VOBA-1610 file (N, C-alpha, C; in pm, whole numbers, padded with zeros to 5 digits, always signed):
BEGIN
Unk+11265+07391+09368Unk+11272+07336+09506Unk+11117+07255+09514Unk+11157+07115+09545Unk+11029+07057+09583Unk+10917+07103+09697Unk+10799+07038+09647Unk+10705+07099+09753Unk+10714+07044+09895Unk+10797+06930+09880Unk+10825+06854+10009Unk+10907+06917+10088Unk+10958+07021+10057Unk+11047+07130+10150Unk+11015+07229+10228Unk+10880+07261+10165Unk+10820+07386+10184Unk+10816+07450+10349Unk+10836+07358+10417Unk+10829+07345+10565Unk+10979+07382+10605Unk+11070+07361+10534Unk+11205+07385+10587Unk+11219+07491+10633Unk+11332+07546+10722Unk+11367+07672+10711Unk+11447+07722+10600Unk+11428+07868+10561Unk+11439+07900+10401Unk+11597+07898+10363Unk+11678+07881+10496Unk+11831+07874+10468Unk+11867+07759+10432Unk+11760+07632+10488Unk+11798+07527+10424Unk+11720+07451+10276Unk+11592+07522+10290Unk+11507+07495+10148Unk+11589+07550+10049Unk+11655+07661+10030Unk+11725+07724+09932Unk+11846+07643+09855Unk+11889+07548+09942Unk+12018+07475+09937Unk+11975+07313+09920Unk+11840+07291+09934Unk+11809+07161+09921Unk+11740+07142+09779Unk+11816+07004+09706Unk+11710+06949+09571Unk+11685+06826+09594Unk+11561+06800+09519Unk+11503+06622+09521Unk+11583+06586+09420Unk+11598+06451+09455Unk+11655+06352+09334Unk+11578+06222+09345Unk+11615+06146+09216Unk+11589+06002+09219Unk+11688+05924+09180Unk+11754+05868+09275Unk+11848+05788+09253Unk+11836+05666+09178Unk+11892+05658+09046Unk+11882+05542+08997Unk+11744+05513+08951Unk+11670+05631+08942Unk+11518+05620+08921Unk+11419+05580+09004Unk+11473+05543+09110Unk+11385+05462+09228Unk+11412+05483+09355Unk+11493+05552+09426Unk+11523+05611+09549Unk+11552+05746+09563Unk+11454+05778+09620Unk+11383+05941+09651Unk+11502+05963+09748Unk+11569+06102+09725Unk+11675+06127+09782Unk+11659+06306+09818Unk+11707+06341+09935Unk+11699+06480+09926Unk+11838+06538+09962Unk+11900+06601+09865Unk+12015+06657+09857Unk+12048+06834+09911Unk+12126+06815+09983Unk+12156+06965+10055Unk+12286+06998+10061Unk+12324+07140+10043Unk+12476+07166+09984Unk+12509+07294+10044Unk+12603+07327+10120Unk+12617+07450+10172Unk+12608+07581+10042Unk+12682+07545+09942Unk+12630+07643+09846Unk+12667+07575+09676Unk+12647+07450+09706Unk+12651+07384+09544Unk+12767+07428+09455Unk+12859+07497+09522Unk+12980+07567+09428Unk+13114+07488+09455Unk+13141+07427+09566Unk+13293+07392+09617Unk+13242+07247+09656Unk+13345+07150+09655Unk+13352+07047+09709Unk+13305+07044+09867Unk+13217+06953+09885Unk+13193+06961+10047Unk+13196+06802+10112Unk+13253+06760+10212Unk+13193+06598+10265Unk+13041+06606+10276Unk+13020+06472+10268Unk+12885+06446+10258Unk+12829+06334+10356Unk+12725+06344+10431Unk+12669+06227+10522Unk+12556+06195+10427Unk+12573+06050+10444Unk+12451+05955+10369Unk+12366+05909+10545Unk+12221+05963+10511Unk+12147+05986+10627Unk+12018+05887+10572Unk+12001+05784+10694Unk+11890+05713+10673Unk+11781+05723+10783Unk+11635+05772+10776Unk+11555+05762+10901Unk+11508+05628+10946Unk+11425+05634+11053Unk+11387+05525+11119Unk+11232+05470+11043Unk+11179+05358+11086Unk+11091+05310+11055Unk+10942+05428+11047Unk+10811+05434+10966Unk+10733+05520+10980Unk+10753+05636+10973Unk+10886+05702+10932Unk+10947+05829+10924Unk+10961+05839+10770Unk+11020+05945+10748Unk+11061+05987+10590Unk+11179+06078+10584Unk+11242+06113+10483Unk+11396+06153+10476Unk+11371+06330+10501Unk+11231+06385+10515Unk+11252+06526+10531Unk+11213+06542+10697Unk+11202+06445+10801Unk+11213+06445+10921Unk+11358+06538+10992Unk+11302+06621+11056Unk+11450+06663+11139Unk+11522+06736+11053Unk+11465+06854+10985Unk+11533+06950+10880Unk+11671+07034+10975Unk+11604+07036+11104Unk+11698+07086+11213Unk+11866+07009+11173Unk+11865+06892+11192Unk+11982+06818+11164Unk+12073+06872+11046Unk+11992+06876+10924Unk+12042+06926+10798Unk+12095+07037+10799Unk+12018+07136+10872Unk+12061+07279+10843Unk+12200+07282+10958Unk+12194+07239+11051Unk+12351+07251+11143Unk+12434+07162+11059Unk+12434+07079+10980Unk+12537+07023+10889Unk+12558+07154+10795Unk+12464+07190+10739Unk+12489+07287+10622Unk+12563+07416+10663Unk+12544+07449+10805Unk+12612+07565+10848Unk+12775+07537+10889Unk+12749+07413+10892Unk+12918+07352+10925Unk+13017+07318+10819Unk+12914+07342+10686Unk+12983+07307+10570Unk+13007+07176+10522Unk+12880+07082+10572Unk+12892+06938+10557Unk+12730+06939+10481Unk+12742+06850+10338Unk+12656+06832+10243Unk+12557+06716+10287Unk+12460+06738+10262Unk+12350+06594+10302Unk+12296+06494+10177Unk+12277+06372+10175Unk+12210+06303+10128Unk+12110+06228+10196Unk+11980+06234+10220Unk+11898+06169+10306Unk+11801+06089+10213Unk+11792+05961+10206Unk+11723+05890+10138Unk+11629+05818+10219Unk+11497+05780+10159Unk+11378+05748+10190Unk+11388+05581+10202Unk+11378+05518+10315Unk+11378+05393+10350Unk+11282+05339+10247Unk+11333+05199+10198Unk+11242+05130+10115Unk+11086+05114+10188Unk+10968+05130+10126Unk+10832+05134+10173Unk+10787+05256+10266Unk+10881+05355+10231Unk+10865+05474+10353Unk+10855+05596+10233Unk+10812+05713+10276Unk+10826+05844+10220Unk+10783+05839+10096Unk+10835+05876+10001Unk+10784+05869+09858Unk+10774+05743+09793Unk+10821+05664+09855Unk+10804+05519+09809Unk+10711+05453+09929Unk+10637+05497+09972Unk+10552+05417+10065Unk+10474+05297+10025Unk+10486+05205+10120Unk+10417+05077+10114Unk+10370+05009+10241Unk+10269+05038+10300Unk+10241+04985+10415Unk+10246+04812+10441Unk+10223+04773+10338Unk+10230+04611+10340Unk+10376+04590+10381Unk+10483+04658+10371Unk+10615+04601+10415Unk+10636+04667+10577Unk+10567+04715+10621Unk+10603+04817+10730Unk+10540+04704+10848Unk+10528+04574+10852Unk+10495+04484+10941Unk+10597+04416+10997Unk+10627+04360+11122Unk+10729+04282+11144Unk+10842+04218+11050Unk+10779+04101+10987Unk+10841+04015+10868Unk+10906+04155+10768Unk+10830+04255+10764Unk+10875+04347+10668Unk+10984+04426+10680Unk+11056+04440+10794Unk+11143+04530+10849Unk+11290+04425+10770Unk+11275+04320+10787Unk+11387+04252+10720Unk+11431+04260+10577Unk+11325+04286+10533Unk+11303+04310+10400Unk+11381+04452+10342Unk+11306+04560+10427Unk+11333+04716+10421Unk+11485+04703+10480Unk+11577+04652+10573Unk+11713+04644+10612Unk+11784+04623+10493Unk+11755+04492+10432Unk+11825+04420+10319Unk+11797+04503+10195Unk+11717+04563+10159Unk+11706+04637+10034Unk+11771+04769+10047Unk+11767+04835+10173Unk+11842+04936+10173Unk+11988+04957+10198Unk+12022+04818+10237Unk+12173+04824+10253Unk+12206+04787+10122Unk+12142+04709+10029Unk+12189+04715+09860Unk+12206+04814+09794Unk+12123+04911+09841Unk+12099+05054+09771Unk+12210+05144+09794Unk+12277+05121+09897Unk+12371+05235+09951Unk+12475+05273+09835Unk+12512+05135+09744Unk+12607+05145+09681Unk+12560+05215+09580Unk+12428+05236+09520Unk+12368+05304+09385Unk+12393+05434+09457Unk+12345+05492+09551Unk+12366+05622+09618Unk+12481+05683+09630Unk+12607+05597+09676Unk+12740+05624+09673Unk+12802+05662+09522Unk+12734+05581+09410Unk+12788+05609+09279Unk+12698+05725+09255Unk+12586+05768+09274Unk+12518+05887+09243Unk+12594+05991+09290Unk+12643+05998+09397Unk+12725+06132+09444Unk+12831+06162+09390Unk+12887+06031+09355Unk+13045+06065+09290Unk+13034+06126+09168Unk+12887+06146+09096Unk+12877+06215+08977Unk+12853+06357+08957Unk+12848+06394+09124Unk+12807+06540+09121Unk+12958+06590+09209Unk+12980+06714+09133Unk+13130+06757+09176Unk+13114+06821+09301Unk+12995+06910+09329Unk+13011+06948+09463Unk+13013+06872+09576Unk+12978+06747+09560Unk+13029+06619+09694Unk+13163+06544+09648Unk+13210+06568+09800Unk+13351+06539+09802Unk+13341+06373+09805Unk+13361+06271+09723Unk+13374+06151+09750Unk+13470+06099+09832Unk+13556+06159+09863Unk+13681+06104+09939Unk+13655+06149+10098Unk+13523+06232+10105Unk+13512+06234+10251Unk+13337+06204+10282Unk+13359+06059+10281Unk+13170+06017+10311Unk+13149+05968+10426Unk+13033+05977+10481Unk+13010+05983+10649Unk+12846+05881+10583Unk+12834+05790+10671Unk+12682+05734+10694Unk+12663+05707+10817Unk+12499+05759+10844Unk+12447+05750+10968Unk+12300+05739+10929Unk+12244+05690+11071Unk+12099+05669+11037Unk+12063+05659+11190Unk+11936+05685+11224Unk+11838+05665+11326Unk+11758+05536+11349Unk+11766+05456+11408Unk+11670+05326+11457Unk+11698+05276+11360Unk+11605+05205+11228Unk+11625+05120+11140Unk+11760+05185+11047Unk+11716+05306+11045Unk+11863+05377+10942Unk+12000+05355+11020Unk+11985+05351+11145Unk+12098+05286+11244Unk+12135+05165+11193Unk+12057+05060+11217Unk+12060+04937+11169Unk+12146+04898+11025Unk+12073+04960+10945Unk+12148+04946+10824Unk+12306+04993+10830Unk+12297+05118+10872Unk+12424+05164+10871Unk+12549+05064+10945Unk+12524+05035+11064Unk+12613+04918+11082Unk+12619+04773+11052Unk+12496+04750+10987Unk+12554+04623+10908Unk+12618+04622+10766Unk+12599+04760+10716Unk+12670+04813+10589Unk+12821+04829+10624Unk+12867+04865+10729Unk+13003+04855+10748Unk+13053+04732+10784Unk+12980+04654+10762Unk+13051+04510+10793Unk+13100+04446+10668Unk+13058+04539+10560Unk+13069+04472+10419Unk+13179+04614+10352Unk+13258+04584+10246Unk+13339+04683+10215Unk+13309+04796+10178Unk+13360+04906+10192Unk+13275+05071+10185Unk+13344+05167+10180Unk+13306+05307+10169Unk+13419+05399+10129Unk+13393+05481+10227Unk+13337+05462+10337Unk+13290+05562+10435Unk+13415+05581+10555Unk+13416+05696+10585Unk+13560+05730+10647Unk+13488+05764+10790Unk+13358+05795+10858Unk+13317+05777+10964Unk+13164+05731+10956Unk+13126+05749+11096Unk+12950+05705+11083Unk+12900+05760+11207Unk+12776+05775+11208Unk+12723+05835+11330Unk+12561+05776+11342Unk+12519+05698+11477Unk+12382+05641+11453Unk+12352+05654+11609Unk+12197+05665+11588Unk+12148+05707+11733Unk+11988+05604+11738Unk+11952+05593+11870Unk+11828+05494+11892Unk+11820+05381+11818Unk+11952+05334+11830Unk+11966+05206+11729Unk+12034+05099+11804Unk+12036+04955+11759Unk+12129+04889+11778Unk+12235+04808+11704Unk+12323+04719+11746Unk+12360+04635+11632Unk+12359+04481+11672Unk+12276+04468+11748Unk+12258+04361+11755Unk+12098+04300+11767Unk+12078+04253+11636Unk+11937+04216+11597Unk+11876+04103+11673Unk+11990+04020+11694Unk+11931+03897+11766Unk+11874+03914+11893Unk+11965+03996+11959Unk+11894+04041+12125Unk+11764+04112+12118Unk+11742+04218+11999Unk+11629+04286+11968Unk+11523+04187+11973Unk+11500+04091+11861Unk+11412+04014+11791Unk+11386+03883+11887Unk+11471+03841+11936Unk+11452+03715+12025Unk+11514+03724+12173Unk+11493+03848+12213Unk+11517+03859+12357Unk+11516+03742+12452Unk+11414+03634+12442Unk+11404+03544+12533Unk+11532+03415+12486Unk+11586+03406+12375Unk+11678+03330+12375Unk+11835+03372+12414Unk+11825+03516+12433Unk+11965+03583+12480Unk+11972+03668+12617Unk+11842+03657+12704Unk+11886+03732+12787Unk+11899+03876+12777Unk+11834+03905+12664Unk+11841+04058+12660Unk+11707+04135+12701Unk+11729+04209+12705Unk+11605+04338+12728Unk+11497+04305+12620Unk+11373+04305+12623Unk+11305+04311+12527Unk+11234+04432+12503Unk+11235+04459+12373Unk+11183+04583+12317Unk+11059+04560+12241Unk+10978+04680+12179Unk+10860+04659+12134Unk+10879+04559+11954Unk+10971+04571+11928Unk+11044+04508+11823Unk+11025+04328+11824Unk+11040+04268+11929Unk+11043+04169+11927Unk+10931+04095+11906Unk+10974+03961+11821Unk+10892+03896+11737Unk+10886+03766+11752Unk+10795+03686+11729Unk+10837+03548+11696Unk+10801+03489+11556Unk+10757+03610+11482Unk+10700+03545+11366Unk+10808+03622+11243Unk+10912+03661+11290Unk+11028+03695+11221Unk+11133+03578+11220Unk+11174+03539+11085Unk+11246+03462+11059Unk+11401+03464+11084Unk+11454+03372+11188Unk+11613+03378+11224Unk+11686+03418+11120Unk+11690+03336+11024Unk+11799+03387+10915Unk+11785+03484+10870Unk+11686+03535+10839Unk+11685+03683+10789Unk+11749+03801+10881Unk+11680+03753+11011Unk+11770+03829+11128Unk+11892+03801+11100Unk+11962+03729+11094Unk+12096+03688+11103Unk+12170+03774+10983Unk+12095+03750+10882Unk+12156+03802+10762Unk+12152+03946+10747Unk+12077+04022+10856Unk+12094+04162+10842Unk+12166+04215+10982Unk+12212+04133+11094Unk+12243+04153+11209Unk+12411+04180+11203Unk+12457+04310+11253Unk+12598+04355+11246Unk+12652+04257+11345Unk+12582+04208+11462Unk+12653+04085+11560Unk+12749+04012+11494Unk+12643+03947+11396Unk+12683+03826+11318Unk+12814+03837+11205Unk+12832+03939+11190Unk+12909+04005+11096Unk+13045+04070+11153Unk+13050+04076+11235Unk+13148+04196+11320Unk+13279+04178+11283Unk+13319+04051+11245Unk+13440+03984+11208Unk+13507+04074+11034Unk+13416+04126+10992Unk+13451+04208+10878Unk+13385+04388+10891Unk+13397+04414+11016Unk+13373+04565+11057Unk+13481+04607+11032Unk+13520+04724+10925Unk+13644+04790+10921Unk+13658+04910+11037Unk+13726+04892+11102Unk+13727+05013+11218Unk+13732+05134+11152Unk+13638+05248+11198Unk+13643+05368+11152Unk+13575+05434+11287Unk+13590+05582+11254Unk+13544+05700+11376Unk+13387+05654+11381Unk+13319+05596+11518Unk+13172+05590+11521Unk+13117+05642+11630Unk+13000+05742+11629Unk+12958+05788+11706Unk+12813+05706+11735Unk+12790+05688+11859Unk+12634+05627+11900Unk+12552+05719+11993Unk+12473+05734+11993Unk+12378+05825+12062Unk+12250+05730+12108Unk+12233+05744+12244Unk+12108+05643+12303Unk+12067+05716+12389Unk+11919+05701+12404Unk+11848+05692+12582Unk+11887+05539+12643Unk+11931+05569+12748Unk+11920+05432+12836Unk+11797+05360+12885Unk+11672+05438+12851Unk+11534+05422+12876Unk+11471+05397+12766Unk+11527+05370+12646Unk+11453+05348+12516Unk+11345+05223+12512Unk+11262+05228+12521Unk+11131+05112+12540Unk+11123+05053+12378Unk+11153+05101+12249Unk+11164+05059+12153Unk+11260+04950+12123Unk+11379+05027+12123Unk+11503+04965+12105Unk+11588+04959+12221Unk+11557+04859+12294Unk+11661+04878+12443Unk+11798+04911+12420Unk+11865+04981+12516Unk+11998+05015+12525Unk+12095+04908+12534Unk+12031+04792+12617Unk+12118+04704+12652Unk+12189+04619+12535Unk+12114+04610+12461Unk+12156+04546+12311Unk+12268+04613+12231Unk+12253+04758+12249Unk+12389+04845+12192Unk+12476+04850+12296Unk+12470+04855+12395Unk+12587+04854+12531Unk+12656+04720+12485Unk+12605+04624+12447Unk+12675+04470+12449Unk+12753+04499+12328Unk+12677+04559+12211Unk+12717+04544+12100Unk+12881+04638+12065Unk+12852+04755+12149Unk+12975+04852+12138Unk+13091+04801+12210Unk+13053+04724+12319Unk+13132+04639+12409Unk+13254+04521+12308Unk+13162+04469+12218Unk+13203+04372+12146Unk+13284+04436+12018Unk+13236+04560+11963Unk+13314+04627+11892Unk+13433+04686+11932Unk+13427+04736+12025Unk+13559+04804+12070Unk+13668+04678+12129Unk+13657+04562+12138Unk+13721+04476+12136Unk+13779+04417+12008Unk+13675+04422+11915Unk+13717+04400+11757Unk+13828+04534+11684Unk+13791+04641+11730Unk+13884+04755+11734Unk+14038+04726+11762Unk+14039+04684+11888Unk+14148+04661+11966Unk+14236+04552+11913Unk+14162+04454+11866Unk+14210+04332+11805Unk+14311+04371+11659Unk+14246+04482+11573Unk+14304+04530+11476Unk+14357+04634+11513Unk+14409+04644+11621Unk+14519+04779+11645Unk+14478+04910+11645Unk+14330+04886+11643Unk+14261+05030+11672Unk+14203+05086+11773Unk+14161+05201+11841Unk+14097+05267+11911Unk+14190+05222+12031Unk+14316+05249+12029Unk+14415+05192+12139Unk+14422+05327+12236Unk+14416+05413+12201Unk+14433+05576+12244Unk+14313+05593+12346Unk+14317+05594+12481Unk+14196+05629+12560Unk+14142+05750+12567Unk+14244+05836+12519Unk+14219+05980+12519Unk+14177+06041+12403Unk+14155+05955+12278Unk+14095+06004+12127Unk+14030+05863+12082Unk+13954+05794+12169Unk+13869+05683+12110Unk+13807+05698+11977Unk+13794+05578+11914Unk+13742+05578+11765Unk+13586+05591+11762Unk+13553+05504+11896Unk+13420+05472+11921Unk+13381+05574+12029Unk+13269+05650+12007Unk+13231+05768+12094Unk+13065+05730+12130Unk+13037+05687+12227Unk+12896+05652+12283Unk+12861+05759+12400Unk+12770+05822+12369Unk+12707+05906+12431Unk+12571+05898+12488Unk+12492+05872+12611Unk+12367+05832+12618Unk+12288+05927+12747Unk+12187+05905+12751Unk+12114+05975+12864Unk+12039+05893+12902Unk+11985+05920+13074Unk+11907+05828+13140Unk+11744+05835+13087Unk+11745+05983+13038Unk+11597+05996+13023Unk+11600+06115+12937Unk+11515+06126+12824Unk+11507+06235+12733Unk+11377+06318+12756Unk+11267+06216+12782Unk+11157+06277+12757Unk+11076+06264+12639Unk+11149+06213+12510Unk+11113+06182+12385Unk+10998+06034+12367Unk+10924+06014+12295Unk+10802+05932+12292Unk+10901+05808+12308Unk+10831+05745+12392Unk+10916+05592+12403Unk+11070+05602+12421Unk+11102+05718+12466Unk+11246+05732+12480Unk+11321+05697+12369Unk+11231+05707+12232Unk+11310+05634+12114Unk+11316+05777+12003Unk+11187+05813+11990Unk+11147+05894+11883Unk+11246+06047+11900Unk+11370+06074+11885Unk+11430+06185+11875Unk+11460+06188+12022Unk+11523+06285+12089Unk+11588+06259+12232Unk+11503+06416+12272Unk+11413+06418+12294Unk+11318+06515+12345Unk+11405+06641+12410Unk+11407+06662+12556Unk+11445+06762+12593Unk+11601+06787+12577Unk+11649+06700+12532Unk+11827+06687+12500Unk+11835+06696+12342Unk+11743+06722+12266Unk+11755+06729+12146Unk+11873+06813+12094Unk+11843+06906+12126Unk+11935+07031+12064Unk+12064+06996+12101Unk+12117+06917+12237Unk+12261+06846+12288Unk+12282+06754+12172Unk+12179+06683+12135Unk+12242+06538+12075Unk+12268+06585+11926Unk+12220+06708+11848Unk+12264+06728+11727Unk+12366+06789+11751Unk+12401+06901+11827Unk+12527+06946+11851Unk+12635+06887+11884Unk+12613+06764+11946Unk+12723+06656+11970Unk+12746+06560+11818Unk+12661+06548+11755Unk+12661+06488+11619Unk+12723+06573+11532Unk+12694+06723+11527Unk+12739+06783+11445Unk+12911+06773+11473Unk+12914+06825+11594Unk+13102+06821+11606Unk+13168+06709+11603Unk+13089+06600+11611Unk+13174+06467+11563Unk+13189+06465+11401Unk+13132+06498+11342Unk+13124+06515+11193Unk+13214+06621+11152Unk+13222+06729+11198Unk+13316+06829+11150Unk+13449+06773+11187Unk+13470+06746+11309Unk+13598+06686+11376Unk+13657+06551+11267Unk+13562+06498+11226Unk+13606+06356+11111Unk+13614+06388+10990Unk+13518+06483+10930Unk+13510+06529+10787Unk+13584+06657+10774Unk+13606+06714+10849Unk+13693+06827+10836Unk+13672+06947+10702Unk+13542+06987+10719Unk+13480+07056+10607Unk+13582+07203+10608Unk+13613+07246+10484Unk+13698+07353+10474Unk+13621+07510+10481Unk+13500+07485+10464Unk+13428+07638+10502Unk+13291+07597+10506Unk+13192+07688+10532Unk+13106+07719+10557Unk+13031+07835+10491Unk+12890+07834+10481Unk+12851+07926+10417Unk+12851+08055+10459Unk+12832+08156+10411Unk+12816+08293+10466Unk+12952+08342+10533
//
């Protein structure tokens, strides 16, 4: 067990391994028992955090029979590089991580305990942005879950041009073309409809929810245009919001409703990934 997992709950730490995918991508791998194939979630944290953040999330998944592959974003965690953590560096981080996801998936396919036919992807904040943009390219994922994020980077970084609410990411020094390249909003035509869960605080001061609300409205229209999400009683896109959570900047975690948020996410993954067993 890696020293980085010593503060994890014992039930999680005992089932967690450290890996270097492709020799460069630090990963946390957790599995309910490492003997039978289990569905797996590829998870990405937000800026200034690391893959060890929020072990309670991974423990819930493990107890539900779902494996985890959580990776450090470029310039974060075990590959920290503060010089890339400025405004312009964010687009480089998103682009690199998006390209690295294929390597992560290829690695998971070599491990018998991971069921590559039941892969989910997700992330919080910047990790959620990578998730939504990666879903605009051909992919093997059967569902996705994001939180505290947006699929409209143009509205986030250039709110004065789009009448969007400004967050702390708004910046005049970020190149517009680099934003467009990583913006799900600009690539929505190739977004393959799959079940998606989005969790947000409506009071988020870092990534204002208005941008995600508008993105989800467009995405629902895209799903309908492709014959998906027609059943109002079983929507493929599920969005859950809270007016206030008490979290720092209403962005980092979900504060007083954190437990509810994690349980909602776990229930969504169980419904969509259908694990056959849980440990114990």
